[in-house]
PDB file with one MODEL, atoms N, CA, C and O in Angstrom:
MODEL        1
ATOM      1  N   MET A   1      32.833  -4.022  63.492  1.00  0.00           N
ATOM      2  CA  MET A   1      33.589  -4.733  62.486  1.00  0.00           C
ATOM      3  C   MET A   1      34.879  -5.267  63.077  1.00  0.00           C
ATOM      4  O   MET A   1      35.291  -6.377  62.741  1.00  0.00           O
ATOM      5  N   GLY A   2      35.522  -4.517  63.941  1.00  0.00           N
ATOM      6  CA  GLY A   2      36.800  -4.931  64.507  1.00  0.00           C
ATOM      7  C   GLY A   2      36.729  -6.208  65.316  1.00  0.00           C
ATOM      8  O   GLY A   2      37.596  -7.074  65.199  1.00  0.00           O
ATOM      9  N   LEU A   3      35.694  -6.329  66.142  1.00  0.00           N
ATOM     10  CA  LEU A   3      35.535  -7.534  66.955  1.00  0.00           C
ATOM     11  C   LEU A   3      35.306  -8.751  66.069  1.00  0.00           C
ATOM     12  O   LEU A   3      35.836  -9.829  66.335  1.00  0.00           O
ATOM     13  N   LEU A   4      34.520  -8.576  65.023  1.00  0.00           N
ATOM     14  CA  LEU A   4      34.262  -9.688  64.107  1.00  0.00           C
ATOM     15  C   LEU A   4      35.536 -10.100  63.378  1.00  0.00           C
ATOM     16  O   LEU A   4      35.791 -11.291  63.201  1.00  0.00           O
ATOM     17  N   LEU A   5      36.327  -9.135  62.961  1.00  0.00           N
ATOM     18  CA  LEU A   5      37.598  -9.453  62.310  1.00  0.00           C
ATOM     19  C   LEU A   5      38.491 -10.238  63.265  1.00  0.00           C
ATOM     20  O   LEU A   5      39.112 -11.224  62.867  1.00  0.00           O
ATOM     21  N   ARG A   6      38.557  -9.811  64.505  1.00  0.00           N
ATOM     22  CA  ARG A   6      39.372 -10.519  65.500  1.00  0.00           C
ATOM     23  C   ARG A   6      38.878 -11.957  65.669  1.00  0.00           C
ATOM     24  O   ARG A   6      39.679 -12.887  65.761  1.00  0.00           O
ATOM     25  N   ARG A   7      37.557 -12.133  65.711  1.00  0.00           N
ATOM     26  CA  ARG A   7      37.009 -13.494  65.844  1.00  0.00           C
ATOM     27  C   ARG A   7      37.424 -14.376  64.674  1.00  0.00           C
ATOM     28  O   ARG A   7      37.823 -15.523  64.870  1.00  0.00           O
ATOM     29  N   TRP A   8      37.333 -13.845  63.458  1.00  0.00           N
ATOM     30  CA  TRP A   8      37.741 -14.617  62.280  1.00  0.00           C
ATOM     31  C   TRP A   8      39.226 -14.954  62.353  1.00  0.00           C
ATOM     32  O   TRP A   8      39.620 -16.086  62.071  1.00  0.00           O
ATOM     33  N   ARG A   9      40.039 -13.995  62.722  1.00  0.00           N
ATOM     34  CA  ARG A   9      41.489 -14.218  62.804  1.00  0.00           C
ATOM     35  C   ARG A   9      41.804 -15.290  63.836  1.00  0.00           C
ATOM     36  O   ARG A   9      42.587 -16.203  63.573  1.00  0.00           O
ATOM     37  N   GLU A  10      41.196 -15.178  65.005  1.00  0.00           N
ATOM     38  CA  GLU A  10      41.445 -16.147  66.067  1.00  0.00           C
ATOM     39  C   GLU A  10      40.894 -17.520  65.698  1.00  0.00           C
ATOM     40  O   GLU A  10      41.502 -18.541  66.021  1.00  0.00           O
ATOM     41  N   ARG A  11      39.759 -17.549  65.031  1.00  0.00           N
ATOM     42  CA  ARG A  11      39.174 -18.818  64.587  1.00  0.00           C
ATOM     43  C   ARG A  11      40.133 -19.545  63.641  1.00  0.00           C
ATOM     44  O   ARG A  11      40.183 -20.775  63.621  1.00  0.00           O
ATOM     45  N   ARG A  12      40.883 -18.785  62.867  1.00  0.00           N
ATOM     46  CA  ARG A  12      41.851 -19.370  61.932  1.00  0.00           C
ATOM     47  C   ARG A  12      43.201 -19.643  62.604  1.00  0.00           C
ATOM     48  O   ARG A  12      44.114 -20.188  61.984  1.00  0.00           O
ATOM     49  N   GLY A  13      43.315 -19.257  63.883  1.00  0.00           N
ATOM     50  CA  GLY A  13      44.548 -19.506  64.621  1.00  0.00           C
ATOM     51  C   GLY A  13      45.710 -18.636  64.176  1.00  0.00           C
ATOM     52  O   GLY A  13      46.868 -19.050  64.237  1.00  0.00           O
ATOM     53  N   LEU A  14      45.394 -17.424  63.727  1.00  0.00           N
ATOM     54  CA  LEU A  14      46.422 -16.525  63.201  1.00  0.00           C
ATOM     55  C   LEU A  14      46.719 -15.388  64.174  1.00  0.00           C
ATOM     56  O   LEU A  14      45.817 -14.840  64.808  1.00  0.00           O
ATOM     57  N   SER A  15      47.983 -15.051  64.276  1.00  0.00           N
ATOM     58  CA  SER A  15      48.374 -13.858  65.023  1.00  0.00           C
ATOM     59  C   SER A  15      48.168 -12.645  64.115  1.00  0.00           C
ATOM     60  O   SER A  15      47.911 -12.789  62.920  1.00  0.00           O
ATOM     61  N   LEU A  16      48.285 -11.465  64.689  1.00  0.00           N
ATOM     62  CA  LEU A  16      48.200 -10.246  63.880  1.00  0.00           C
ATOM     63  C   LEU A  16      49.281 -10.248  62.803  1.00  0.00           C
ATOM     64  O   LEU A  16      49.019  -9.922  61.645  1.00  0.00           O
ATOM     65  N   ARG A  17      50.480 -10.614  63.194  1.00  0.00           N
ATOM     66  CA  ARG A  17      51.592 -10.633  62.231  1.00  0.00           C
ATOM     67  C   ARG A  17      51.362 -11.654  61.123  1.00  0.00           C
ATOM     68  O   ARG A  17      51.635 -11.377  59.955  1.00  0.00           O
ATOM     69  N   ALA A  18      50.860 -12.837  61.488  1.00  0.00           N
ATOM     70  CA  ALA A  18      50.622 -13.878  60.478  1.00  0.00           C
ATOM     71  C   ALA A  18      49.562 -13.434  59.476  1.00  0.00           C
ATOM     72  O   ALA A  18      49.717 -13.642  58.272  1.00  0.00           O
ATOM     73  N   LEU A  19      48.483 -12.822  59.971  1.00  0.00           N
ATOM     74  CA  LEU A  19      47.453 -12.327  59.059  1.00  0.00           C
ATOM     75  C   LEU A  19      48.015 -11.207  58.196  1.00  0.00           C
ATOM     76  O   LEU A  19      47.698 -11.111  57.010  1.00  0.00           O
ATOM     77  N   GLY A  20      48.841 -10.368  58.785  1.00  0.00           N
ATOM     78  CA  GLY A  20      49.479  -9.304  58.021  1.00  0.00           C
ATOM     79  C   GLY A  20      50.335  -9.845  56.890  1.00  0.00           C
ATOM     80  O   GLY A  20      50.293  -9.335  55.770  1.00  0.00           O
ATOM     81  N   GLU A  21      51.107 -10.874  57.184  1.00  0.00           N
ATOM     82  CA  GLU A  21      51.961 -11.476  56.155  1.00  0.00           C
ATOM     83  C   GLU A  21      51.130 -12.121  55.050  1.00  0.00           C
ATOM     84  O   GLU A  21      51.443 -11.979  53.868  1.00  0.00           O
ATOM     85  N   ARG A  22      50.078 -12.824  55.435  1.00  0.00           N
ATOM     86  CA  ARG A  22      49.218 -13.489  54.445  1.00  0.00           C
ATOM     87  C   ARG A  22      48.467 -12.505  53.561  1.00  0.00           C
ATOM     88  O   ARG A  22      48.273 -12.739  52.368  1.00  0.00           O
ATOM     89  N   SER A  23      48.048 -11.397  54.170  1.00  0.00           N
ATOM     90  CA  SER A  23      47.174 -10.460  53.458  1.00  0.00           C
ATOM     91  C   SER A  23      47.917  -9.324  52.768  1.00  0.00           C
ATOM     92  O   SER A  23      47.396  -8.717  51.833  1.00  0.00           O
ATOM     93  N   GLY A  24      49.120  -9.038  53.222  1.00  0.00           N
ATOM     94  CA  GLY A  24      49.826  -7.878  52.696  1.00  0.00           C
ATOM     95  C   GLY A  24      49.373  -6.583  53.345  1.00  0.00           C
ATOM     96  O   GLY A  24      49.696  -5.496  52.866  1.00  0.00           O
ATOM     97  N   VAL A  25      48.623  -6.698  54.439  1.00  0.00           N
ATOM     98  CA  VAL A  25      48.157  -5.537  55.207  1.00  0.00           C
ATOM     99  C   VAL A  25      49.014  -5.465  56.469  1.00  0.00           C
ATOM    100  O   VAL A  25      49.230  -6.483  57.128  1.00  0.00           O
ATOM    101  N   SER A  26      49.493  -4.298  56.804  1.00  0.00           N
ATOM    102  CA  SER A  26      50.317  -4.119  57.994  1.00  0.00           C
ATOM    103  C   SER A  26      49.592  -4.639  59.236  1.00  0.00           C
ATOM    104  O   SER A  26      48.400  -4.393  59.418  1.00  0.00           O
ATOM    105  N   TYR A  27      50.331  -5.364  60.094  1.00  0.00           N
ATOM    106  CA  TYR A  27      49.709  -5.860  61.319  1.00  0.00           C
ATOM    107  C   TYR A  27      49.259  -4.705  62.204  1.00  0.00           C
ATOM    108  O   TYR A  27      48.310  -4.857  62.973  1.00  0.00           O
ATOM    109  N   VAL A  28      49.916  -3.561  62.112  1.00  0.00           N
ATOM    110  CA  VAL A  28      49.508  -2.379  62.877  1.00  0.00           C
ATOM    111  C   VAL A  28      48.131  -1.916  62.401  1.00  0.00           C
ATOM    112  O   VAL A  28      47.273  -1.571  63.214  1.00  0.00           O
ATOM    113  N   THR A  29      47.924  -1.909  61.098  1.00  0.00           N
ATOM    114  CA  THR A  29      46.620  -1.536  60.540  1.00  0.00           C
ATOM    115  C   THR A  29      45.552  -2.516  61.002  1.00  0.00           C
ATOM    116  O   THR A  29      44.457  -2.104  61.388  1.00  0.00           O
ATOM    117  N   ILE A  30      45.860  -3.810  60.966  1.00  0.00           N
ATOM    118  CA  ILE A  30      44.893  -4.821  61.404  1.00  0.00           C
ATOM    119  C   ILE A  30      44.548  -4.607  62.873  1.00  0.00           C
ATOM    120  O   ILE A  30      43.378  -4.675  63.249  1.00  0.00           O
ATOM    121  N   ALA A  31      45.551  -4.349  63.702  1.00  0.00           N
ATOM    122  CA  ALA A  31      45.315  -4.106  65.130  1.00  0.00           C
ATOM    123  C   ALA A  31      44.421  -2.892  65.333  1.00  0.00           C
ATOM    124  O   ALA A  31      43.546  -2.904  66.199  1.00  0.00           O
ATOM    125  N   ARG A  32      44.632  -1.853  64.550  1.00  0.00           N
ATOM    126  CA  ARG A  32      43.812  -0.640  64.677  1.00  0.00           C
ATOM    127  C   ARG A  32      42.377  -0.887  64.217  1.00  0.00           C
ATOM    128  O   ARG A  32      41.433  -0.369  64.814  1.00  0.00           O
ATOM    129  N   VAL A  33      42.216  -1.672  63.163  1.00  0.00           N
ATOM    130  CA  VAL A  33      40.862  -2.020  62.708  1.00  0.00           C
ATOM    131  C   VAL A  33      40.161  -2.825  63.799  1.00  0.00           C
ATOM    132  O   VAL A  33      39.006  -2.554  64.128  1.00  0.00           O
ATOM    133  N   GLU A  34      40.856  -3.809  64.358  1.00  0.00           N
ATOM    134  CA  GLU A  34      40.265  -4.624  65.421  1.00  0.00           C
ATOM    135  C   GLU A  34      39.918  -3.790  66.648  1.00  0.00           C
ATOM    136  O   GLU A  34      38.916  -4.056  67.313  1.00  0.00           O
ATOM    137  N   ALA A  35      40.731  -2.789  66.955  1.00  0.00           N
ATOM    138  CA  ALA A  35      40.486  -1.926  68.119  1.00  0.00           C
ATOM    139  C   ALA A  35      39.411  -0.877  67.854  1.00  0.00           C
ATOM    140  O   ALA A  35      38.925  -0.226  68.779  1.00  0.00           O
ATOM    141  N   GLY A  36      39.042  -0.719  66.582  1.00  0.00           N
ATOM    142  CA  GLY A  36      38.020   0.258  66.238  1.00  0.00           C
ATOM    143  C   GLY A  36      38.541   1.672  66.076  1.00  0.00           C
ATOM    144  O   GLY A  36      37.755   2.618  66.025  1.00  0.00           O
ATOM    145  N   THR A  37      39.854   1.834  65.995  1.00  0.00           N
ATOM    146  CA  THR A  37      40.417   3.174  65.836  1.00  0.00           C
ATOM    147  C   THR A  37      40.714   3.516  64.381  1.00  0.00           C
ATOM    148  O   THR A  37      41.120   4.638  64.076  1.00  0.00           O
ATOM    149  N   LYS A  38      40.515   2.560  63.485  1.00  0.00           N
ATOM    150  CA  LYS A  38      40.741   2.792  62.061  1.00  0.00           C
ATOM    151  C   LYS A  38      39.663   2.064  61.276  1.00  0.00           C
ATOM    152  O   LYS A  38      39.323   0.921  61.580  1.00  0.00           O
ATOM    153  N   SER A  39      39.134   2.729  60.272  1.00  0.00           N
ATOM    154  CA  SER A  39      38.156   2.097  59.385  1.00  0.00           C
ATOM    155  C   SER A  39      38.891   1.534  58.173  1.00  0.00           C
ATOM    156  O   SER A  39      39.674   2.238  57.535  1.00  0.00           O
ATOM    157  N   PRO A  40      38.640   0.265  57.856  1.00  0.00           N
ATOM    158  CA  PRO A  40      39.339  -0.328  56.716  1.00  0.00           C
ATOM    159  C   PRO A  40      38.760   0.137  55.387  1.00  0.00           C
ATOM    160  O   PRO A  40      37.567   0.425  55.280  1.00  0.00           O
ATOM    161  N   THR A  41      39.618   0.205  54.383  1.00  0.00           N
ATOM    162  CA  THR A  41      39.144   0.501  53.032  1.00  0.00           C
ATOM    163  C   THR A  41      38.577  -0.780  52.435  1.00  0.00           C
ATOM    164  O   THR A  41      38.778  -1.866  52.978  1.00  0.00           O
ATOM    165  N   VAL A  42      37.878  -0.652  51.335  1.00  0.00           N
ATOM    166  CA  VAL A  42      37.350  -1.825  50.643  1.00  0.00           C
ATOM    167  C   VAL A  42      38.500  -2.738  50.225  1.00  0.00           C
ATOM    168  O   VAL A  42      38.403  -3.959  50.349  1.00  0.00           O
ATOM    169  N   THR A  43      39.575  -2.155  49.735  1.00  0.00           N
ATOM    170  CA  THR A  43      40.740  -2.943  49.321  1.00  0.00           C
ATOM    171  C   THR A  43      41.314  -3.724  50.498  1.00  0.00           C
ATOM    172  O   THR A  43      41.667  -4.895  50.352  1.00  0.00           O
ATOM    173  N   THR A  44      41.410  -3.090  51.655  1.00  0.00           N
ATOM    174  CA  THR A  44      41.912  -3.770  52.849  1.00  0.00           C
ATOM    175  C   THR A  44      40.993  -4.917  53.227  1.00  0.00           C
ATOM    176  O   THR A  44      41.466  -6.007  53.548  1.00  0.00           O
ATOM    177  N   LEU A  45      39.690  -4.689  53.195  1.00  0.00           N
ATOM    178  CA  LEU A  45      38.731  -5.749  53.506  1.00  0.00           C
ATOM    179  C   LEU A  45      38.874  -6.920  52.546  1.00  0.00           C
ATOM    180  O   LEU A  45      38.812  -8.077  52.961  1.00  0.00           O
ATOM    181  N   GLU A  46      39.063  -6.628  51.268  1.00  0.00           N
ATOM    182  CA  GLU A  46      39.228  -7.691  50.272  1.00  0.00           C
ATOM    183  C   GLU A  46      40.480  -8.518  50.561  1.00  0.00           C
ATOM    184  O   GLU A  46      40.451  -9.745  50.471  1.00  0.00           O
ATOM    185  N   LYS A  47      41.566  -7.852  50.904  1.00  0.00           N
ATOM    186  CA  LYS A  47      42.815  -8.557  51.208  1.00  0.00           C
ATOM    187  C   LYS A  47      42.674  -9.422  52.458  1.00  0.00           C
ATOM    188  O   LYS A  47      43.126 -10.567  52.481  1.00  0.00           O
ATOM    189  N   LEU A  48      42.050  -8.875  53.491  1.00  0.00           N
ATOM    190  CA  LEU A  48      41.871  -9.626  54.733  1.00  0.00           C
ATOM    191  C   LEU A  48      40.949 -10.821  54.525  1.00  0.00           C
ATOM    192  O   LEU A  48      41.227 -11.916  55.013  1.00  0.00           O
ATOM    193  N   ALA A  49      39.861 -10.612  53.805  1.00  0.00           N
ATOM    194  CA  ALA A  49      38.924 -11.708  53.539  1.00  0.00           C
ATOM    195  C   ALA A  49      39.616 -12.832  52.776  1.00  0.00           C
ATOM    196  O   ALA A  49      39.459 -14.005  53.117  1.00  0.00           O
ATOM    197  N   ALA A  50      40.373 -12.480  51.754  1.00  0.00           N
ATOM    198  CA  ALA A  50      41.080 -13.497  50.964  1.00  0.00           C
ATOM    199  C   ALA A  50      42.063 -14.278  51.841  1.00  0.00           C
ATOM    200  O   ALA A  50      42.161 -15.500  51.732  1.00  0.00           O
ATOM    201  N   ALA A  51      42.782 -13.574  52.702  1.00  0.00           N
ATOM    202  CA  ALA A  51      43.756 -14.230  53.575  1.00  0.00           C
ATOM    203  C   ALA A  51      43.083 -15.144  54.597  1.00  0.00           C
ATOM    204  O   ALA A  51      43.668 -16.140  55.025  1.00  0.00           O
ATOM    205  N   LEU A  52      41.863 -14.807  54.982  1.00  0.00           N
ATOM    206  CA  LEU A  52      41.113 -15.615  55.948  1.00  0.00           C
ATOM    207  C   LEU A  52      40.284 -16.709  55.273  1.00  0.00           C
ATOM    208  O   LEU A  52      39.734 -17.580  55.947  1.00  0.00           O
ATOM    209  N   GLY A  53      40.197 -16.662  53.952  1.00  0.00           N
ATOM    210  CA  GLY A  53      39.432 -17.671  53.221  1.00  0.00           C
ATOM    211  C   GLY A  53      37.934 -17.488  53.327  1.00  0.00           C
ATOM    212  O   GLY A  53      37.180 -18.461  53.308  1.00  0.00           O
ATOM    213  N   VAL A  54      37.498 -16.235  53.441  1.00  0.00           N
ATOM    214  CA  VAL A  54      36.069 -15.927  53.532  1.00  0.00           C
ATOM    215  C   VAL A  54      35.746 -14.800  52.561  1.00  0.00           C
ATOM    216  O   VAL A  54      36.645 -14.204  51.969  1.00  0.00           O
ATOM    217  N   SER A  55      34.467 -14.514  52.403  1.00  0.00           N
ATOM    218  CA  SER A  55      34.067 -13.385  51.569  1.00  0.00           C
ATOM    219  C   SER A  55      34.094 -12.110  52.410  1.00  0.00           C
ATOM    220  O   SER A  55      34.096 -12.169  53.639  1.00  0.00           O
ATOM    221  N   VAL A  56      34.113 -10.983  51.753  1.00  0.00           N
ATOM    222  CA  VAL A  56      34.045  -9.708  52.472  1.00  0.00           C
ATOM    223  C   VAL A  56      32.750  -9.659  53.275  1.00  0.00           C
ATOM    224  O   VAL A  56      32.736  -9.187  54.412  1.00  0.00           O
ATOM    225  N   ARG A  57      31.686 -10.136  52.694  1.00  0.00           N
ATOM    226  CA  ARG A  57      30.395 -10.160  53.396  1.00  0.00           C
ATOM    227  C   ARG A  57      30.491 -10.969  54.689  1.00  0.00           C
ATOM    228  O   ARG A  57      29.910 -10.591  55.706  1.00  0.00           O
ATOM    229  N   ASP A  58      31.229 -12.088  54.648  1.00  0.00           N
ATOM    230  CA  ASP A  58      31.390 -12.916  55.844  1.00  0.00           C
ATOM    231  C   ASP A  58      32.099 -12.169  56.974  1.00  0.00           C
ATOM    232  O   ASP A  58      31.870 -12.465  58.147  1.00  0.00           O
ATOM    233  N   LEU A  59      32.950 -11.212  56.635  1.00  0.00           N
ATOM    234  CA  LEU A  59      33.664 -10.462  57.674  1.00  0.00           C
ATOM    235  C   LEU A  59      32.709  -9.680  58.575  1.00  0.00           C
ATOM    236  O   LEU A  59      33.069  -9.307  59.691  1.00  0.00           O
ATOM    237  N   PHE A  60      31.507  -9.437  58.095  1.00  0.00           N
ATOM    238  CA  PHE A  60      30.519  -8.690  58.874  1.00  0.00           C
ATOM    239  C   PHE A  60      29.565  -9.613  59.623  1.00  0.00           C
ATOM    240  O   PHE A  60      28.567  -9.162  60.186  1.00  0.00           O
ATOM    241  N   SER A  61      29.876 -10.906  59.626  1.00  0.00           N
ATOM    242  CA  SER A  61      29.049 -11.898  60.295  1.00  0.00           C
ATOM    243  C   SER A  61      29.930 -12.734  61.212  1.00  0.00           C
ATOM    244  O   SER A  61      31.089 -13.001  60.895  1.00  0.00           O
ATOM    245  N   ALA A  62      29.385 -13.139  62.334  1.00  0.00           N
ATOM    246  CA  ALA A  62      30.153 -13.952  63.274  1.00  0.00           C
ATOM    247  C   ALA A  62      30.352 -15.376  62.767  1.00  0.00           C
ATOM    248  O   ALA A  62      31.296 -16.048  63.185  1.00  0.00           O
ATOM    249  N   GLU A  63      29.497 -15.843  61.888  1.00  0.00           N
ATOM    250  CA  GLU A  63      29.577 -17.193  61.340  1.00  0.00           C
ATOM    251  C   GLU A  63      29.595 -17.128  59.822  1.00  0.00           C
ATOM    252  O   GLU A  63      28.977 -16.242  59.232  1.00  0.00           O
ATOM    253  N   PRO A  64      30.302 -18.063  59.182  1.00  0.00           N
ATOM    254  CA  PRO A  64      30.299 -18.067  57.710  1.00  0.00           C
ATOM    255  C   PRO A  64      28.934 -18.438  57.163  1.00  0.00           C
ATOM    256  O   PRO A  64      28.211 -19.243  57.748  1.00  0.00           O
ATOM    257  N   ARG A  65      28.598 -17.846  56.048  1.00  0.00           N
ATOM    258  CA  ARG A  65      27.351 -18.200  55.377  1.00  0.00           C
ATOM    259  C   ARG A  65      27.553 -19.522  54.660  1.00  0.00           C
ATOM    260  O   ARG A  65      28.627 -19.770  54.111  1.00  0.00           O
ATOM    261  N   PRO A  66      26.536 -20.377  54.657  1.00  0.00           N
ATOM    262  CA  PRO A  66      26.682 -21.616  53.892  1.00  0.00           C
ATOM    263  C   PRO A  66      26.778 -21.298  52.410  1.00  0.00           C
ATOM    264  O   PRO A  66      26.071 -20.429  51.900  1.00  0.00           O
ATOM    265  N   ARG A  67      27.640 -21.995  51.741  1.00  0.00           N
ATOM    266  CA  ARG A  67      27.798 -21.797  50.297  1.00  0.00           C
ATOM    267  C   ARG A  67      26.701 -22.565  49.581  1.00  0.00           C
ATOM    268  O   ARG A  67      26.503 -23.756  49.822  1.00  0.00           O
ATOM    269  N   THR A  68      25.997 -21.878  48.708  1.00  0.00           N
ATOM    270  CA  THR A  68      24.962 -22.550  47.930  1.00  0.00           C
ATOM    271  C   THR A  68      25.492 -22.765  46.526  1.00  0.00           C
ATOM    272  O   THR A  68      26.051 -21.853  45.917  1.00  0.00           O
ATOM    273  N   PRO A  69      25.313 -23.979  46.014  1.00  0.00           N
ATOM    274  CA  PRO A  69      25.820 -24.226  44.662  1.00  0.00           C
ATOM    275  C   PRO A  69      25.066 -23.397  43.640  1.00  0.00           C
ATOM    276  O   PRO A  69      23.852 -23.216  43.733  1.00  0.00           O
ATOM    277  N   ARG A  70      25.796 -22.907  42.679  1.00  0.00           N
ATOM    278  CA  ARG A  70      25.170 -22.127  41.616  1.00  0.00           C
ATOM    279  C   ARG A  70      24.740 -23.061  40.506  1.00  0.00           C
ATOM    280  O   ARG A  70      25.420 -24.036  40.185  1.00  0.00           O
ATOM    281  N   ARG A  71      23.614 -22.744  39.937  1.00  0.00           N
ATOM    282  CA  ARG A  71      23.146 -23.531  38.804  1.00  0.00           C
ATOM    283  C   ARG A  71      23.938 -23.154  37.571  1.00  0.00           C
ATOM    284  O   ARG A  71      24.261 -21.989  37.340  1.00  0.00           O
ATOM    285  N   ARG A  72      24.236 -24.158  36.797  1.00  0.00           N
ATOM    286  CA  ARG A  72      24.923 -23.898  35.536  1.00  0.00           C
ATOM    287  C   ARG A  72      23.885 -23.596  34.484  1.00  0.00           C
ATOM    288  O   ARG A  72      22.838 -24.239  34.409  1.00  0.00           O
ATOM    289  N   ARG A  73      24.187 -22.632  33.696  1.00  0.00           N
ATOM    290  CA  ARG A  73      23.286 -22.284  32.598  1.00  0.00           C
ATOM    291  C   ARG A  73      23.445 -23.291  31.477  1.00  0.00           C
ATOM    292  O   ARG A  73      24.557 -23.673  31.114  1.00  0.00           O
ATOM    293  N   THR A  74      22.328 -23.711  30.942  1.00  0.00           N
ATOM    294  CA  THR A  74      22.379 -24.574  29.766  1.00  0.00           C
ATOM    295  C   THR A  74      21.905 -23.773  28.585  1.00  0.00           C
ATOM    296  O   THR A  74      21.039 -22.906  28.705  1.00  0.00           O
ATOM    297  N   ARG A  75      22.462 -24.063  27.476  1.00  0.00           N
ATOM    298  CA  ARG A  75      22.106 -23.292  26.278  1.00  0.00           C
ATOM    299  C   ARG A  75      21.144 -24.049  25.426  1.00  0.00           C
ATOM    300  O   ARG A  75      20.731 -23.559  24.375  1.00  0.00           O
TER     301      ARG A  75
ENDMDL
END
């Protein structure tokens, strides 16, 4: 998970500090997650995903999933 998070961060051109500021997660925590010495909580993953503009599910993939349009329900 840590390597994938680093790839997403670097793909967005963000430093550890910049991602920390955007997400509200300490840059030290992000560095530890990327290094594999700390496991992120679900809340941390949600904050990081939002700051990176991806879904939590995307954080576990090297590439973003294509967005499929949802059908609108008609009554």
